[in-house]
C-alpha positions as CSV (number, residue, x, y, z in Angstrom):
1,M,-95.3,-35.0,132.4
2,G,-94.6,-31.6,132.7
3,K,-94.7,-31.0,128.6
4,T,-97.7,-32.6,128.9
5,W,-99.3,-30.5,131.6
6,I,-98.3,-27.3,129.4
7,I,-99.7,-29.0,126.5
8,G,-103.1,-29.7,128.0
9,V,-103.4,-25.9,128.9
10,I,-102.2,-24.4,125.9
11,S,-105.4,-26.0,124.3
12,L,-108.1,-25.6,126.9
13,L,-106.8,-21.3,126.1
14,A,-107.3,-22.4,122.3
15,V,-110.9,-23.9,123.3
16,S,-112.0,-20.8,125.6
17,A,-110.7,-18.4,122.7
18,T,-113.0,-20.2,120.2
19,W,-116.0,-20.6,122.4
20,S,-115.7,-16.6,123.0
21,L,-116.0,-16.1,120.1
22,E,-119.3,-18.1,118.9
23,T,-122.6,-16.8,120.0
24,G,-123.4,-20.5,121.9
25,Y,-125.5,-22.0,118.7
26,N,-124.6,-23.9,116.2
27,H,-126.7,-24.9,113.2
28,N,-125.3,-27.5,111.8
29,I,-127.4,-30.2,113.6
30,S,-128.1,-33.7,112.2
31,V,-130.7,-36.4,111.8
32,I,-132.2,-37.5,115.8
33,S,-131.4,-41.5,116.1
34,H,-134.4,-43.8,117.0
35,T,-132.1,-46.4,118.8
36,S,-129.6,-44.4,121.1
37,P,-131.7,-44.1,124.7
38,F,-130.9,-40.4,124.2
39,L,-131.0,-39.5,120.8
40,T,-127.7,-38.1,119.7
41,S,-125.5,-37.3,116.8
42,T,-122.0,-35.6,116.5
43,V,-120.6,-33.2,113.9
44,P,-117.3,-32.2,114.0
45,L,-116.3,-28.9,113.2
46,G,-112.9,-28.0,113.4
47,L,-109.8,-29.5,114.9
48,Q,-107.0,-28.1,115.7
49,H,-105.6,-28.6,119.1
50,G,-108.9,-30.2,120.4
51,V,-112.1,-31.3,118.5
52,I,-114.5,-28.7,119.1
53,A,-118.3,-30.2,118.1
54,A,-121.8,-29.3,118.0
55,R,-124.5,-31.6,118.7
56,S,-128.1,-32.3,119.7
57,E,-129.7,-34.6,122.2
58,H,-133.6,-34.8,122.9
59,F,-134.8,-36.1,126.3
60,H,-137.9,-38.0,127.3
61,L,-140.5,-35.7,129.9
62,G,-139.5,-36.9,133.2
63,N,-136.3,-39.1,132.4
64,N,-133.0,-38.6,134.1
65,A,-131.0,-37.3,131.4
66,I,-127.2,-37.9,131.0
67,L,-124.4,-35.5,128.9
68,K,-121.2,-37.5,127.8
69,C,-118.5,-34.3,127.1
70,S,-116.3,-37.3,126.2
71,N,-115.4,-41.0,126.6
72,K,-112.3,-40.7,128.0
73,T,-112.0,-42.2,132.1
74,W,-111.1,-40.2,134.7
75,S,-107.9,-41.5,135.4
76,E,-107.2,-39.3,131.7
77,M,-109.0,-36.7,132.3
78,I,-107.6,-33.4,134.2
79,Y,-110.6,-31.7,134.4
80,T,-114.2,-31.2,133.4
81,I,-116.2,-27.9,132.9
82,W,-119.7,-27.6,131.7
83,K,-121.2,-24.3,131.1
84,I,-125.1,-23.9,130.9
85,Q,-127.2,-21.7,129.4
86,L,-131.2,-22.4,130.4
87,G,-133.4,-19.2,128.9
88,G,-130.7,-16.2,130.0
89,I,-129.8,-18.2,133.2
90,K,-126.2,-19.4,133.5
91,C,-124.7,-21.7,135.8
92,Q,-121.4,-24.0,135.9
93,I,-120.2,-27.4,136.9
94,S,-116.7,-28.2,137.0
95,S,-114.7,-31.1,138.4
96,S,-111.1,-31.9,138.6
97,N,-108.6,-34.4,139.4
98,D,-107.0,-32.4,142.0
99,N,-110.6,-32.4,143.6
100,Q,-111.2,-28.5,143.3
101,N,-115.2,-29.1,142.2
102,L,-117.8,-26.0,141.7
103,N,-121.1,-26.8,141.2
104,T,-123.3,-22.9,141.1
105,C,-126.5,-24.7,139.5
106,N,-128.1,-25.7,142.3
107,D,-131.1,-27.4,140.9
108,G,-130.0,-30.9,141.1
109,K,-127.7,-31.3,138.5
110,A,-124.8,-33.1,138.8
111,M,-121.2,-34.5,137.5
112,L,-121.1,-38.4,138.3
113,N,-118.6,-41.2,136.8
114,T,-119.7,-44.4,135.1
115,S,-118.3,-47.9,136.3
116,R,-115.9,-47.5,134.0
117,G,-115.0,-44.0,135.2
118,E,-116.0,-41.6,133.0
119,S,-117.4,-38.5,133.9
120,Y,-121.1,-37.4,132.8
121,L,-123.8,-34.8,133.8
122,Q,-126.9,-36.3,135.2
123,I,-130.5,-34.0,134.6
124,P,-132.8,-35.5,136.8
125,G,-136.4,-35.5,135.9
126,F,-135.9,-33.6,132.6
127,S,-138.7,-31.0,131.9
128,K,-138.7,-28.1,129.8
129,R,-137.2,-25.4,132.1
130,D,-134.2,-27.8,131.6
131,E,-133.9,-26.8,127.7
132,G,-130.9,-24.6,126.7
133,I,-127.4,-24.5,125.4
134,Y,-124.9,-27.0,127.4
135,H,-121.3,-26.3,126.5
136,C,-118.5,-28.9,127.7
137,E,-114.8,-28.3,128.1
138,S,-112.7,-31.5,128.7
139,V,-108.8,-30.9,129.2
140,Y,-107.2,-34.6,129.4
141,K,-103.4,-35.8,129.5
142,A,-103.0,-36.0,125.4
143,G,-105.7,-33.5,124.2
144,S,-108.7,-31.5,125.0
145,Y,-112.2,-31.6,123.7
146,A,-115.0,-29.2,123.5
147,S,-119.0,-29.2,122.5
148,N,-121.9,-27.3,122.4
149,I,-125.2,-29.7,123.0
150,D,-128.6,-27.9,121.8
151,V,-130.8,-29.8,124.9
152,S,-134.4,-30.5,124.0
153,L,-137.3,-32.1,125.9
154,I,-139.3,-34.4,123.4
155,A,-142.9,-35.3,124.3
156,P,-145.5,-37.3,122.3
157,P,-148.7,-35.7,121.4
158,N,-152.2,-36.6,121.8
159,V,-154.1,-37.7,118.9
160,F,-157.7,-37.1,118.0
161,A,-159.6,-37.3,114.6
162,W,-163.3,-36.8,114.3
163,L,-165.6,-36.4,111.3
164,E,-167.9,-33.3,111.2
165,W,-169.8,-31.0,108.9
166,E,-168.9,-27.5,107.3
167,G,-171.9,-26.1,105.8
168,S,-172.6,-28.6,103.2
169,R,-169.7,-30.6,102.7
170,Q,-168.4,-32.9,105.4
171,V,-164.8,-32.8,107.1
172,A,-162.1,-35.5,108.8
173,V,-159.8,-33.7,111.2
174,C,-157.0,-35.4,112.7
175,L,-155.6,-34.0,115.5
176,A,-152.0,-34.1,117.4
177,E,-151.7,-32.0,120.5
178,G,-149.3,-31.3,122.9
179,G,-146.5,-32.9,121.0
180,K,-142.8,-31.6,121.0
181,P,-141.9,-31.2,118.3
182,A,-144.7,-31.1,116.1
183,A,-145.8,-33.7,114.6
184,S,-146.4,-34.8,111.2
185,I,-149.9,-36.0,109.5
186,S,-150.9,-37.2,106.5
187,W,-154.2,-39.4,104.9
188,S,-155.0,-42.4,103.6
189,E,-156.7,-40.9,100.6
190,N,-155.2,-38.0,98.6
191,W,-158.2,-35.6,98.5
192,N,-158.0,-31.5,99.3
193,S,-156.2,-31.4,102.3
194,T,-155.1,-28.5,105.1
195,S,-152.4,-28.7,108.3
196,T,-151.8,-26.1,110.5
197,T,-149.3,-26.1,113.2
198,T,-149.6,-23.9,116.4
199,L,-147.0,-23.4,119.5
200,N,-149.0,-22.7,122.4
201,L,-148.3,-20.7,125.1
202,D,-146.6,-23.8,127.1
203,G,-144.2,-24.2,124.3
204,F,-145.6,-27.3,122.6
205,N,-147.2,-27.8,119.6
206,K,-150.6,-28.3,118.3
207,V,-151.0,-30.0,114.5
208,E,-154.6,-30.0,112.7
209,S,-155.0,-31.5,109.7
210,R,-158.2,-30.9,108.1
211,L,-159.6,-33.2,105.0
212,V,-162.3,-32.8,102.8
213,L,-164.9,-35.8,101.9
214,P,-166.1,-36.1,98.4
215,E,-170.1,-36.3,98.3
216,G,-171.2,-39.7,98.7
217,I,-168.1,-41.3,99.5
218,A,-167.6,-44.1,102.3
219,T,-165.6,-43.2,105.3
220,G,-165.2,-46.8,106.4
221,N,-161.3,-47.4,105.4
222,L,-159.8,-43.5,105.8
223,T,-157.1,-43.0,108.2
224,C,-155.0,-40.0,109.3
225,A,-151.4,-41.3,110.5
226,V,-149.6,-39.5,112.9
227,I,-145.5,-39.7,112.8
228,H,-143.6,-38.4,115.9
229,P,-139.3,-38.7,117.0
230,S,-140.7,-40.1,119.8
231,W,-142.8,-43.2,118.5
232,E,-140.7,-46.3,116.6
233,E,-143.8,-46.5,114.9
234,V,-146.7,-44.7,113.0
235,H,-149.8,-44.0,114.7
236,M,-152.8,-44.7,112.7
237,V,-156.3,-43.3,113.5
238,T,-159.5,-43.8,112.0
239,P,-162.1,-40.4,111.9
240,G,-165.5,-40.6,114.2
241,I,-168.8,-39.4,113.7
242,V,-169.0,-36.6,116.8
243,I,-172.7,-35.4,117.6
244,P,-172.1,-31.7,118.0
245,W,-172.8,-30.3,121.7
246,R,-175.2,-27.8,120.5
247,L,-177.4,-30.2,119.0
248,V,-177.3,-32.6,122.2
249,I,-178.2,-30.1,124.4
250,I,-181.4,-29.0,122.1
251,S,-181.9,-32.6,121.9
252,V,-181.5,-32.6,125.8
253,G,-184.0,-29.8,126.5
254,T,-187.2,-31.0,123.8
255,I,-187.4,-34.6,126.0
256,S,-187.4,-32.7,129.1
257,F,-189.9,-30.1,128.2
258,I,-192.0,-33.3,126.4
259,M,-191.6,-35.1,129.9
260,A,-192.4,-32.3,132.2
261,I,-196.2,-32.2,129.9
262,L,-196.6,-35.3,129.8
263,G,-196.0,-35.8,133.7
264,C,-198.6,-32.8,134.1
265,L,-201.4,-34.3,132.3
266,Y,-200.6,-37.6,134.0
267,F,-201.1,-35.8,137.9
268,T,-203.8,-34.1,136.4
269,R,-205.7,-37.2,135.1
270,K,-204.9,-39.0,139.0
271,H,-206.1,-36.4,141.1
272,P,-208.9,-33.9,139.2
273,C,-209.6,-30.6,140.6
274,R,-212.8,-31.0,142.9
275,I,-215.7,-28.2,143.3
276,S,-216.5,-28.2,147.3
277,P,-220.8,-27.8,147.7
278,K,-221.7,-24.6,149.2
279,A,-221.8,-25.3,153.2
280,P,-225.2,-25.2,154.9
281,Q,-226.5,-21.7,156.8
282,S,-225.9,-22.0,160.4
283,Q,-228.9,-22.7,162.4
284,D,-227.6,-20.6,165.0
285,Y,-228.4,-17.8,163.5
286,V,-232.0,-18.8,163.2
287,E,-231.6,-19.8,166.9
288,E,-230.6,-15.8,167.8
289,V,-233.7,-14.1,165.4
290,E,-236.2,-16.6,167.0
291,P,-235.9,-14.5,170.5
292,Y,-236.5,-11.4,168.9
293,A,-239.3,-12.1,167.1
294,S,-241.3,-14.2,170.1
295,Y,-240.5,-10.4,171.7
296,I,-242.0,-8.8,169.2
297,Q,-245.6,-10.6,169.1
298,S,-245.6,-10.7,172.7
299,A,-245.4,-6.6,172.3
300,N,-247.9,-6.8,169.5
301,L,-250.4,-8.8,171.8
302,I,-250.1,-6.4,174.8
303,Y,-250.6,-3.2,172.8
304,N,-253.9,-4.8,171.4
305,S,-255.0,-5.5,174.6
306,S,-254.3,-1.9,175.6
307,A,-256.1,-0.5,173.0
308,G,-258.9,-2.5,173.4
309,L,-259.7,-1.2,177.0
310,F,-259.8,2.3,175.6
311,T,-262.3,1.7,173.2
């Protein structure tokens, strides 16, 4: 028992020395498998006292991610250490058979055991901030194991396809946006096409493929095929005709203007303008003038009578 423990310690020192010489990244990543729940493949790099491996694992957005360092049960384990590097931030989670446990991540990550006693690291609600390098070191009674795991997010894209005019020629456009990694787009017809891939600020990809259509060609059977690792099947999309927004705005404005003119004409016919006749002169003015005229006539009669007396 004492010799086994000494062998385990020597193996751990060898693994730690190897880790200190590595940068933490390994580019010998194998192809993603679509059959396993967390898409894992392993490539052994060397074998001394223990096994050092590098692998890549991808997890869907929002799912609980599970990382295993080895398939040894806890009854065989001496201890397991996870060294995690996420965007320049480092933390560590470890557990040993003498209950000396440590967790400096403080973000929900934890080491748990399966019903068979196998140790694993759980990442709840996987998101882009959980992407990074996960290094694990596991020492058990018969040896040791270490692995560098490149963990990343896998997210399906949103797919759109439409037809539009580019000058005098018609173009079919197929867009796969918001995917991680980038999707692959192909067309059912081998005409002139170009594809561009853009990495957005949020870390997700935008892939756009444009297919120039020959003049007078029918587009009813034209489809674009989109392939992504998060799908088990190829997504086929048929481009539809899209009316430009500028044309829609001009059409709506023209119709509104015509309706306004027709409305004004209709209102004018139903309610024609009428000129009111001139109001008759008020009789009060005549009545006010008549007393003054009577006074003048009376004064003239008196004057004439007086003049007759002196003649």
